[in-house]
C-alpha positions in Angstrom: -219.9 -44.8 18.2 -217.6 -42.2 19.7 -215.6 -42.3 23.0 -214.8 -39.1 24.8 -211.1 -38.6 25.7 -209.9 -40.6 28.7 -209.2 -37.4 30.6 -212.6 -37.8 32.2 -211.7 -39.6 35.4 -213.6 -42.4 36.8 -214.7 -42.3 40.4 -214.3 -44.7 43.2 -216.9 -47.3 44.1 -219.1 -44.7 46.0 -222.3 -43.5 44.4 -222.3 -39.9 43.2 -224.4 -37.1 41.8 -223.5 -36.6 38.1 -224.3 -33.3 36.3 -223.4 -31.3 33.2 -224.7 -30.0 29.9 -225.0 -31.4 26.5 -224.4 -28.9 23.6 -224.2 -29.0 19.9 -221.3 -28.0 17.7 -222.2 -24.3 18.2 -222.1 -24.5 22.0 -226.0 -24.3 22.3 -227.6 -26.6 24.9 -229.6 -29.4 23.4 -232.9 -30.2 25.1 -234.4 -33.7 25.7 -231.2 -35.7 25.2 -231.0 -39.1 26.9 -228.1 -39.4 29.4 -227.9 -43.0 30.6 -225.5 -44.7 33.1 -224.4 -48.2 32.2 -222.6 -50.9 34.1 -219.3 -52.4 32.9 -218.4 -54.7 31.3 -221.9 -55.8 30.2 -223.3 -52.3 29.4 -226.5 -53.1 31.3 -228.9 -50.1 32.0 -228.5 -48.7 35.5 -230.3 -45.3 35.6 -230.8 -42.4 33.3 -232.3 -38.9 32.8 -233.2 -36.5 30.0 -231.7 -33.1 29.6 -233.8 -30.0 30.3 -234.8 -27.2 28.0 -231.2 -25.8 27.9 -229.4 -29.1 27.8 -228.5 -29.5 31.5 -228.8 -32.8 33.3 -228.2 -34.1 36.9 -228.9 -37.4 38.6 -227.6 -39.7 41.4 -225.6 -42.6 39.9 -225.0 -45.9 41.9 -221.4 -47.2 42.0 -222.0 -49.7 39.3 -223.0 -47.1 36.7 -219.5 -46.4 35.5 -220.2 -45.5 31.9 -222.4 -42.7 30.4 -224.2 -43.0 27.1 -225.4 -39.7 25.6 -227.8 -40.0 22.7 -230.6 -38.3 20.8 -232.4 -38.3 17.5 -230.4 -36.7 14.8 -227.1 -36.9 16.8 -224.2 -39.4 17.0 -224.2 -41.3 20.2 -221.4 -40.5 22.6 -219.9 -42.8 25.4 -217.9 -41.4 28.3 -216.4 -42.6 31.6 -218.5 -41.2 34.5 -217.2 -38.3 36.4 -218.7 -36.1 39.1 -219.0 -33.0 36.9 -219.2 -33.7 33.1 -219.0 -30.0 32.3 -219.9 -29.9 28.6 -220.6 -32.9 26.4 -220.7 -32.0 22.6 -222.8 -34.0 20.2 -222.3 -34.0 16.5 -225.2 -34.2 14.1 -225.7 -37.5 12.3 -226.5 -36.9 8.7 -227.3 -40.6 8.3 -230.2 -40.3 10.7 -233.2 -38.0 10.6 -231.4 -35.3 8.6 -233.2 -32.6 6.7 -233.0 -34.1 3.2 -232.1 -37.8 3.7 -235.2 -39.4 5.1 -238.5 -38.3 3.5 -242.1 -39.4 3.2 -242.7 -40.4 6.7 -245.6 -39.5 8.9 -244.7 -37.2 11.7 -244.5 -38.8 15.2 -245.6 -36.9 18.2 -243.9 -37.7 21.5 -243.8 -36.4 25.0 -240.7 -34.5 26.1 -240.6 -32.5 29.4 -243.6 -30.2 29.4 -244.4 -30.5 25.7 -245.8 -32.7 23.0 -243.2 -32.6 20.2 -243.9 -33.3 16.6 -241.0 -33.7 14.2 -241.4 -32.0 10.8 -238.1 -32.6 9.2 -238.1 -35.6 7.0 -241.9 -36.0 7.1 -244.8 -35.2 4.8 -245.4 -32.0 6.9 -242.3 -30.4 5.2 -244.5 -29.7 2.2 -247.5 -28.5 4.1 -246.9 -24.9 2.8 -247.0 -21.8 4.9 -247.0 -21.9 8.8 -250.8 -21.7 8.9 -251.1 -24.8 6.9 -248.3 -26.6 8.9 -249.7 -25.7 12.4 -253.3 -26.7 11.2 -251.8 -30.3 10.9 -250.1 -30.5 14.1 -252.1 -32.6 16.7 -254.4 -30.6 18.9 -253.7 -27.3 16.9 -256.0 -25.5 14.6 -255.0 -22.6 12.4 -257.1 -20.8 9.9 -258.3 -17.3 9.0 -255.3 -15.8 10.9 -256.4 -17.5 14.2 -254.3 -20.1 15.9 -255.7 -22.2 18.7 -254.6 -25.1 20.9 -257.5 -27.6 21.4 -259.2 -26.8 24.8 -256.6 -24.2 25.7 -257.3 -21.3 23.3 -254.7 -18.9 21.6 -251.1 -19.8 22.3 -247.9 -17.8 22.8 -245.5 -18.6 20.1 -241.7 -19.0 20.3 -239.4 -19.3 17.3 -235.9 -20.8 18.1 -236.4 -19.8 21.8 -237.3 -16.2 20.9 -240.9 -15.0 21.5 -242.7 -14.0 18.4 -243.2 -10.3 18.5 -245.7 -10.1 15.6 -247.4 -12.4 13.2 -245.2 -11.4 10.3 -242.3 -13.3 11.9 -244.4 -16.4 11.6 -245.6 -15.7 8.1 -242.1 -15.3 6.8 -241.4 -19.0 7.6 -242.4 -22.0 5.5 -243.0 -25.7 6.5 -239.7 -26.8 4.9 -237.8 -24.4 7.2 -239.1 -26.2 10.4 -237.4 -29.0 12.3 -240.0 -29.5 15.0 -243.1 -28.0 16.7 -243.7 -28.4 20.5 -247.1 -27.8 22.0 -247.4 -27.0 25.8 -250.9 -27.1 27.2 -250.0 -26.2 30.8 -247.1 -23.6 30.6 -244.8 -23.4 33.7 -244.0 -20.4 35.9 -241.4 -18.9 33.5 -244.2 -17.9 31.1 -246.6 -15.0 31.9 -249.7 -16.0 33.9 -251.9 -14.8 31.0 -250.3 -17.6 28.7 -252.6 -20.5 28.5 -250.6 -22.5 26.0 -247.4 -22.3 24.2 -246.1 -23.4 20.7 -242.3 -23.6 20.4 -241.0 -23.8 16.8 -237.5 -24.9 16.0 -236.2 -24.3 12.6 -233.5 -26.3 10.7 -229.8 -25.8 11.4 -227.7 -23.3 9.4 -226.8 -24.3 5.9 -223.6 -22.3 5.8 -222.0 -18.9 6.0 -222.3 -16.1 3.5 -225.5 -14.6 2.0 -228.9 -16.3 2.1 -232.0 -15.3 0.2 -235.7 -16.4 0.3 -238.3 -14.9 -1.9 -242.0 -15.9 -1.7 -244.7 -14.6 -3.9 -248.3 -15.6 -3.2 -251.6 -14.7 -4.6 -255.2 -15.6 -3.6 -258.5 -15.4 -5.4 -261.7 -15.2 -3.2 -265.4 -15.0 -3.8 -266.8 -12.5 -6.3 -263.4 -12.1 -7.8 -261.7 -10.4 -4.9 -258.0 -11.0 -4.9 -255.1 -10.6 -2.4 -251.4 -10.8 -2.9 -248.2 -10.8 -0.8 -244.4 -10.5 -1.6 -242.0 -11.5 1.2 -238.3 -11.3 1.0 -235.9 -12.6 3.7 -232.2 -12.0 3.5 -229.5 -13.1 5.9 -225.7 -12.7 6.0 -223.5 -14.7 8.3 -219.7 -14.5 8.9 -218.2 -16.2 12.0 -220.2 -15.0 15.0 -221.9 -12.1 13.1 -225.4 -12.5 11.8 -227.3 -9.8 10.0 -230.9 -10.6 8.9 -233.5 -8.5 7.2 -237.2 -9.0 6.3 -239.3 -7.1 3.9 -243.0 -7.8 3.3 -245.7 -5.9 1.3 -249.2 -7.2 1.0 -252.6 -6.2 -0.3 -255.7 -7.9 1.1 -259.3 -7.7 0.1 -261.7 -9.5 2.3 -265.5 -10.0 1.7 -267.6 -10.2 4.9 -271.3 -10.8 4.3 -273.5 -11.6 7.4 -277.0 -12.3 8.5 -278.1 -11.1 11.9 -281.3 -11.2 13.8 -281.6 -9.6 17.3 -284.4 -10.8 19.5 -285.7 -9.1 22.6 -288.2 -10.7 24.8 -290.4 -8.1 26.7 -294.1 -8.0 27.0 -293.9 -8.3 23.3 -291.2 -10.0 21.2 -289.0 -7.6 19.2 -287.2 -8.9 16.2 -284.6 -7.1 14.1 -283.4 -9.1 11.1 -280.4 -7.5 9.3 -278.5 -8.3 6.2 -275.0 -6.9 5.9 -272.5 -6.9 3.0 -269.0 -5.5 3.8 -265.6 -5.3 2.1 -262.3 -4.6 3.9 -259.3 -3.5 1.9 -255.8 -3.1 3.4 -252.3 -2.4 2.3 -249.5 -3.4 4.6 -245.7 -2.8 4.6 -243.3 -4.5 7.1 -239.6 -4.3 7.6 -237.3 -5.8 10.2 -233.5 -5.6 10.7 -231.8 -7.8 13.2 -228.1 -7.8 14.2 -226.5 -10.3 16.5 -223.0 -11.4 17.4 -221.9 -14.6 19.2 -218.6 -13.9 20.9 -218.3 -17.6 21.8 -220.6 -20.3 23.0 -220.9 -18.5 26.3 -221.8 -15.0 25.2 -224.2 -13.6 22.5 -225.5 -10.0 22.1 -228.0 -8.6 19.6 -230.6 -6.0 18.7 -233.5 -5.7 16.4 -235.9 -3.0 15.1 -239.1 -3.6 13.2 -241.5 -1.1 11.4 -245.0 -1.9 10.5 -247.0 0.5 8.3 -250.7 0.3 7.3 -251.0 3.3 4.9 -254.4 2.2 3.7 -257.2 0.5 5.7 -260.5 1.0 4.0 -263.9 -0.5 4.6 -267.3 -0.1 3.2 -270.6 -1.7 3.5 -274.4 -1.5 3.8 -277.0 -3.0 6.0 -280.7 -3.6 5.4 -282.7 -3.9 8.6 -286.2 -3.8 10.0 -287.9 -3.9 13.4 -290.8 -6.3 13.9 -292.9 -6.2 17.1 -295.0 -9.3 17.5 -295.1 -10.0 13.8 -295.9 -6.3 13.1 -293.5 -4.3 11.0 -292.7 -1.0 12.8 -289.6 0.3 11.0 -287.2 -0.1 8.1 -283.6 0.9 7.8 -281.0 1.2 5.0 -277.6 2.1 6.3 -274.3 2.4 4.5 -270.9 3.4 5.7 -267.4 4.2 4.5 -264.3 4.0 6.8 -260.7 4.8 6.3 -257.7 4.4 8.6 -253.9 4.2 9.0 -251.5 2.8 11.4 -247.8 2.7 12.3 -246.0 0.5 14.7 -242.4 0.6 15.9 -240.7 -1.9 18.2 -237.2 -2.7 19.2 -235.5 -5.4 21.2 -232.0 -5.6 22.8 -230.8 -8.8 24.4 -227.8 -10.6 26.0 -227.7 -14.4 26.4 -224.7 -15.9 28.2 -223.2 -17.9 30.8 -221.1 -16.8 33.8 -219.5 -19.8 35.4 -222.5 -22.1 36.0 -225.0 -19.3 36.0 -227.0 -18.8 32.7 -228.2 -15.3 31.9 -231.0 -14.3 29.5 -231.8 -10.5 29.5 -234.1 -8.6 27.2 -235.3 -5.1 27.0 -238.1 -4.0 24.7 -239.7 -0.8 23.5 -243.0 -0.6 21.6 -244.9 2.4 20.1 -248.0 2.4 17.9 -250.4 5.0 16.5 -253.7 4.4 14.8 -256.4 6.7 13.3 -259.7 6.0 11.8 -262.6 7.9 10.4 -266.1 6.6 9.6 -269.1 8.1 8.0 -272.5 6.4 8.3 -275.5 7.4 6.2 -278.9 6.1 7.4 -282.3 6.2 5.9 -285.1 4.9 8.1 -288.8 5.2 8.3 -291.2 4.3 11.1 -294.6 3.0 10.1 -296.9 5.8 9.4 -294.1 8.4 9.7 -292.0 10.4 7.2 -288.6 9.0 6.0 -285.7 10.3 8.0 -282.1 10.8 6.7 -279.3 10.8 9.2 -275.5 11.1 8.8 -273.1 10.3 11.7 -269.3 10.8 11.5 -267.0 9.3 14.0 -263.2 9.6 14.4 -260.9 7.7 16.7 -257.2 8.1 17.4 -255.1 5.8 19.6 -251.4 5.9 20.9 -249.6 3.1 22.7 -246.2 3.2 24.4 -244.5 0.4 26.2 -241.1 -0.2 27.8 -240.3 -3.6 29.3 -237.4 -5.7 30.5 -237.0 -9.4 31.5 -234.2 -11.3 33.3 -234.1 -15.1 33.5 -231.2 -16.9 35.4 -230.5 -20.6 35.4 -228.3 -22.6 37.7 -227.7 -26.3 38.5 -229.0 -27.2 42.0 -229.3 -30.6 43.8 -229.0 -32.6 40.6 -231.6 -30.5 38.7 -231.9 -27.0 37.2 -233.2 -23.9 39.0 -234.6 -21.0 37.0 -235.6 -17.7 38.5 -236.1 -14.1 37.4 -238.6 -11.4 36.8 -240.2 -9.1 34.3 -241.3 -5.4 34.4 -243.3 -3.3 32.0 -244.8 0.2 31.9 -247.5 1.0 29.4 -249.5 4.1 28.4 -252.6 4.1 26.2 -254.3 7.3 25.0 -257.6 7.3 23.3 -259.4 10.2 21.5 -262.9 9.6 20.2 -265.3 12.1 18.6 -268.8 12.0 17.2 -270.7 14.4 15.0 -273.6 15.5 15.5 -272.5 16.3 19.1 -275.8 15.2 20.6 -275.4 11.6 19.5 -272.7 10.6 21.9 -270.2 12.3 24.2 -266.6 12.6 23.1 -263.9 10.6 24.9 -260.4 11.6 26.0 -259.0 8.9 28.2 -255.6 7.6 29.3 -254.7 4.3 30.8 -251.4 3.8 32.6 -250.3 0.4 33.8 -247.3 -0.9 35.6 -246.8 -4.7 35.8 -244.0 -6.5 37.8 -243.6 -10.2 38.0 -241.2 -12.7 39.6 -240.9 -16.5 39.2 -239.0 -19.5 40.3 -239.0 -22.9 38.6 -237.1 -26.1 39.3 -236.7 -29.1 37.0 -235.3 -32.5 38.0 -235.0 -35.8 36.3 -235.4 -39.1 38.1 -234.5 -41.9 35.7 -237.1 -41.9 32.9 -239.3 -39.4 34.9 -239.1 -35.7 34.8 -240.5 -33.1 37.3 -241.1 -29.5 36.8 -242.5 -27.2 39.7 -242.7 -23.5 39.8 -244.6 -20.4 41.2 -245.1 -17.0 39.6 -246.1 -13.7 41.3 -247.6 -10.8 39.4 -248.5 -7.3 40.5 -250.5 -5.0 38.2 -251.1 -1.3 39.0 -253.9 0.0 36.7 -254.6 3.8 36.7 -257.5 5.4 34.7 -257.6 9.1 33.7 -260.6 10.8 32.1 -259.6 14.0 30.3 -256.5 14.2 32.5 -258.4 13.7 35.8 -257.5 10.5 37.8 -260.5 8.3 38.4 -260.0 6.3 41.5 -263.1 4.1 41.3 -261.9 2.9 37.9 -258.3 2.3 38.9 -257.2 -1.1 40.3 -254.3 -3.0 41.9 -254.0 -6.7 41.4 -251.7 -9.1 43.2 -251.8 -12.8 42.1 -249.8 -15.9 42.7 -249.8 -18.8 40.0 -248.4 -22.3 40.9 -247.6 -24.9 38.3 -246.5 -28.6 38.5 -245.7 -31.1 35.7 -244.7 -34.8 35.8 -243.7 -36.7 32.7 -241.9 -39.9 31.6 -241.1 -42.0 28.6 -241.0 -45.8 29.0 -240.0 -47.2 25.7 -242.8 -46.4 23.2 -245.1 -45.3 26.0 -245.2 -41.8 27.3 -247.2 -40.1 30.0 -247.5 -36.4 31.1 -249.6 -35.0 33.9 -249.7 -31.2 34.7 -251.4 -28.5 36.7 -251.3 -24.8 36.1 -253.2 -21.6 37.1 -253.5 -18.8 34.6 -255.2 -15.5 34.1 -256.8 -13.6 31.2 -256.5 -9.8 31.7 -259.0 -7.6 29.7 -257.6 -5.7 26.7 -257.2 -1.9 26.9 -260.0 -1.6 24.4 -262.4 -3.6 26.7 -261.4 -1.3 29.7 -262.3 1.9 28.0 -265.2 3.9 29.4 -266.5 5.5 26.2 -269.3 4.3 23.9 -268.9 4.1 20.2 -271.5 4.3 17.4 -272.1 1.5 15.0 -275.5 2.3 13.5 -278.9 3.5 14.7 -279.6 0.2 16.5 -276.1 -0.8 17.8 -273.6 0.9 20.2 -270.4 -0.6 21.6 -268.8 0.2 24.9 -266.0 -0.7 27.3 -266.2 -1.6 30.9 -263.5 -0.1 33.2 -264.9 -2.3 36.1 -264.1 -5.6 34.2 -262.2 -8.1 36.3 -259.5 -10.5 34.9 -260.6 -14.1 34.4 -258.7 -16.8 36.2 -258.7 -20.6 35.7 -257.2 -23.7 37.3 -256.2 -26.4 34.8 -255.3 -30.1 34.8 -254.0 -31.9 31.7 -253.2 -35.6 31.0 -251.5 -36.7 27.9 -250.7 -40.4 26.9 -248.7 -41.5 23.7 -247.9 -44.9 22.2 -246.1 -44.9 18.9 -248.4 -43.1 16.5 -251.4 -42.9 18.9 -251.9 -39.9 21.3 -254.6 -39.3 23.9 -255.0 -35.8 25.5 -257.5 -34.7 28.2 -257.9 -31.7 30.4 -260.3 -30.0 32.9 -260.5 -26.3 33.8 -262.3 -24.3 36.4 -262.9 -20.8 35.1 -263.5 -17.9 37.5 -265.1 -14.6 36.3 -265.1 -15.4 32.6 -265.2 -12.4 30.3 -268.2 -12.6 27.9 -270.0 -10.3 25.6 -273.2 -8.8 27.0 -276.2 -6.9 25.4 -278.4 -4.5 27.2 -280.9 -1.8 26.3 -279.4 1.7 25.4 -281.9 4.4 26.3 -285.7 3.8 26.3 -286.0 2.1 22.9 -285.8 -1.7 23.2 -284.6 -1.9 19.5 -281.4 0.0 20.5 -278.7 -2.1 22.3 -275.4 -1.6 23.8 -272.8 -4.4 23.6 -270.0 -4.5 26.1 -267.9 -7.1 28.0 -268.9 -8.3 31.5 -267.8 -11.0 34.0 -270.0 -14.1 34.0 -270.5 -16.8 36.6 -267.7 -19.3 37.2 -268.0 -22.6 35.4 -266.2 -25.9 34.7 -265.2 -27.3 31.3 -263.4 -30.4 30.0 -261.8 -31.5 26.7 -260.4 -34.7 25.3 -258.9 -35.8 22.0 -257.4 -38.8 20.2 -254.9 -38.5 17.4 -254.0 -41.5 15.2 -251.3 -41.2 12.5 -250.4 -44.5 10.8 -248.7 -45.0 7.3 -249.8 -47.2 4.4 -247.3 -46.9 1.7 -247.6 -43.6 -0.1 -250.8 -42.8 1.8 -250.2 -40.9 5.1 -253.6 -40.4 7.0 -254.1 -38.6 10.2 -257.3 -38.9 12.2 -258.3 -36.7 15.2 -261.4 -37.1 17.3 -262.1 -34.4 19.9 -264.9 -33.3 22.3 -265.3 -30.3 24.5 -268.0 -30.0 27.2 -268.8 -27.1 29.5 -271.2 -26.5 32.5 -272.0 -22.8 31.9 -274.6 -21.1 34.0 -276.8 -18.6 32.3 -280.5 -18.0 32.2 -281.9 -17.9 28.7 -285.3 -17.6 27.1 -286.7 -21.1 26.6 -284.4 -24.2 26.4 -280.7 -23.7 27.4 -278.4 -25.5 24.9 -275.1 -24.1 26.2 -274.1 -27.2 28.0 -274.2 -29.4 24.9 -270.8 -30.7 24.0 -269.0 -29.8 20.8 -267.4 -32.6 18.7 -264.5 -32.1 16.3 -263.5 -34.6 13.6 -260.4 -34.1 11.5 -259.2 -36.4 8.7 -256.0 -35.3 6.9 -254.7 -37.3 3.9 -251.4 -37.0 2.1 -250.4 -38.9 -1.0 -246.6 -38.8 -1.6 -246.2 -39.6 -5.2 -243.1 -39.2 -7.3 -244.8 -36.4 -9.4 -246.1 -34.3 -6.6 -247.6 -34.4 -3.1 -251.4 -34.2 -2.9 -253.2 -33.4 0.4 -257.0 -33.5 1.2 -257.8 -32.3 4.7 -261.3 -32.5 6.1 -262.8 -31.1 9.3 -266.3 -31.5 10.7 -267.6 -29.7 13.8 -270.9 -30.5 15.5 -273.4 -28.3 17.3 -272.6 -27.3 20.8 -271.9 -24.5 23.4 -268.8 -22.4 24.0 -269.5 -20.0 27.0 -272.5 -17.9 25.9 -272.2 -18.9 22.2 -274.1 -21.9 20.8 -273.2 -23.3 17.3 -276.6 -24.3 16.3 -275.6 -25.9 12.8 -272.7 -28.3 12.2 -269.9 -27.2 9.8 -267.8 -29.2 7.4 -264.7 -28.0 5.5 -262.4 -29.6 3.0 -259.0 -28.2 1.9 -256.9 -29.4 -1.0 -253.2 -28.8 -1.8 -250.8 -29.7 -4.6 -247.1 -29.3 -4.0 -244.1 -29.6 -6.4 -240.5 -28.9 -5.9 -237.8 -28.2 -8.6 -234.1 -27.5 -8.7 -233.3 -29.6 -5.7 -236.1 -27.9 -3.6 -234.8 -24.4 -4.3 -237.9 -23.6 -6.3 -241.3 -24.8 -5.0 -244.8 -24.2 -6.3 -248.0 -24.8 -4.3 -251.6 -24.7 -5.3 -254.2 -24.6 -2.6 -258.0 -24.6 -2.4 -259.6 -23.7 0.9 -263.2 -24.9 1.6 -263.2 -26.8 -1.6 -266.9 -27.6 -1.6 -268.1 -24.3 0.0 -269.6 -26.0 2.9 -268.1 -24.2 5.9 -271.2 -22.1 6.7 -271.5 -20.7 10.2 -274.7 -20.5 12.2 -274.4 -19.2 15.8 -276.7 -18.0 18.6 -275.3 -15.6 21.2 -277.2 -15.5 24.5 -277.3 -12.4 26.7 -279.6 -13.6 29.5 -283.3 -14.3 29.4 -284.3 -11.1 27.6 -281.9 -11.0 24.6 -280.3 -13.2 22.1 -278.7 -12.7 18.6 -278.7 -15.1 15.7 -275.6 -14.8 13.6 -274.8 -16.4 10.2 -272.0 -16.3 7.6 -271.9 -18.0 4.3 -269.1 -20.4 3.1 -266.3 -18.8 1.0 -263.9 -20.7 -1.3 -260.3 -19.4 -1.6 -257.8 -20.4 -4.3 -254.1 -19.5 -3.7 -250.8 -20.0 -5.7 -247.4 -19.7 -4.0 -244.1 -19.5 -5.8 -241.0 -19.6 -3.7 -237.2 -19.4 -4.5 -234.6 -19.8 -1.9 -230.9 -20.5 -1.4 -228.6 -20.8 1.7 -231.5 -20.1 4.0 -231.5 -21.1 7.7 -232.6 -19.9 11.1 -231.1 -16.7 12.4 -228.6 -16.7 15.3 -230.7 -14.0 16.9 -231.5 -15.1 20.5 -233.7 -12.3 21.8 -236.8 -13.5 23.5 -238.6 -10.2 24.1 -240.3 -8.7 27.1 -243.8 -7.3 27.8 -245.5 -9.5 25.3 -248.7 -9.9 27.3 -249.0 -6.1 27.5 -248.4 -5.8 23.8 -251.2 -8.2 23.0 -253.6 -6.3 25.1 -252.9 -3.2 23.1 
């Protein structure tokens, strides 16, 4: 126990509003710390609050609450006489508590704090999960596989690492589970986040090990079906001295991906047209990534930094073939054998400049971003087809596409104490330009395209957080203006240009009552179509398939309510959403031939959906099981041919197991998904997958080796039906593929960077 200096003066017997900020040894605000007022001399509880996301607190204290107790997991408890303005209270880390290497072999506990569900990683079996994909896949209500991360019922999240928005996925890939202190999952983000953000994952890494040079080298290799192999080398270096922090990342990878599929397109007219197809494709890529970040912390009130990243894809090749036929009422009318070769390149540059500081009681967070990318791709398709009773026809089609993206963006967030709480307000502005060139030979197949999209986006928000004893309230509103201009070969097209003005409110209430926690939230969000979906041109896939954009596509909005309950190692989560103008894929005839289709995005009818999940994570000696039961149900309106199964619910069952032995850690994680509908897609066959992992550490954890097998029993086959109204549907199937990987990692003196830039214009970057 520590007692702050007696220079903190006690007040008279009158009640008073008490406010201040709790910081760590580096002057950084600590979120979710308990600040409790006690009476003297019996130290009985009077009232208390929890600090907000930047460590601030404020609450009305009755006269009898003369002593403050400030405590949090991993920090030494501090006691102080009450004053009207506590200014800054500094907490020291308690290495005897939940440190990074002291307590091990525990199951992670998920608790509610503010707007998030927080899962501790440090000191638990999750430390040895492996890479970040493996770790996130074991966080309650999060799934991560095949480069796709989703929050259960809320879709793809926006990810923050140490308060800084993740600019590209390489930043996540360079981390490992043993770098991580905690993971926070937000299902209803507040007004400070962009309106297109449906969920947020906030990742906090461990504290700095020390000054000087740090090094982390990770080499991984993966063996896939048919002997296809991929490999990756990642090097992270960091040098710290005083307030100066210089960090660099270099990553080189080679990936080979096998993509076999079975398709059958069905068209219901006066006769039934069936087009079964078998595809076998291979994608081969080479990637190089580098990032340099420089930051300097003048003192606890002022930090400045800049970063520059470069991503180069010098080789992006794909090849494949397709066997297809056209059957009309069981009568074969045509056969097709198609093969293609495609090659491409891409380069991306992006920079960030930030300032984070405090001027008096006003907190300032400013970011300016610049983004530039260039891509080019050429594809040659050779097709041999023969209609019944006709001579064979050979056709060759060549396409070339070239894209350019430019973006400048800035964001300013200000925070200040107000009426015992914290007021945050600010805004964001971005201006982006996308240019597209598309050409086809022979010229009579399709028209060339030369289009340009210019978009300006401005937003403003205000958010207020206040604690009332064990309860916390967060309310906010966000306004966004989007000015979308479309140009065809340099000519402005007014009917395809739009202006959008939207307001998005949010409200969240949460509280912890001993081991029991409750959280209730409402938020409105929006899904803006990508620039590729808004294009006006049509691209050529093969003789039967064309793809197009839709410049008239509207954004999709939704209103969402979420409820979460926790008790010790049990968590219940449920939510409901009303979706307006959902963006779905549509299929329609292209030309007069019913066998030729055009795929593009359209807005569907509004619908409701709900989700619920139960997570249970007890501990039995060296066995650490975790069980998740989930269900998603929608009421999706669409006319289909025959029975409509789209309203059928989807069940998800996950059973993760870890054995923490003295020799190594063994994990067997299993997942089962039932049939059910997701918008216009119906999963017509259930799917089961089991992943296994062996983890071993040497040299006091500086050297680690991990062997993983994904889809151990090759059972994760996918069988889907995509409905496009009462006339068309497509049956889609992909076989299971086992993957075996080995990762060897060596590190010393590694930690989180002091870089505090959060980035700007992220929602626009993702649409590019």
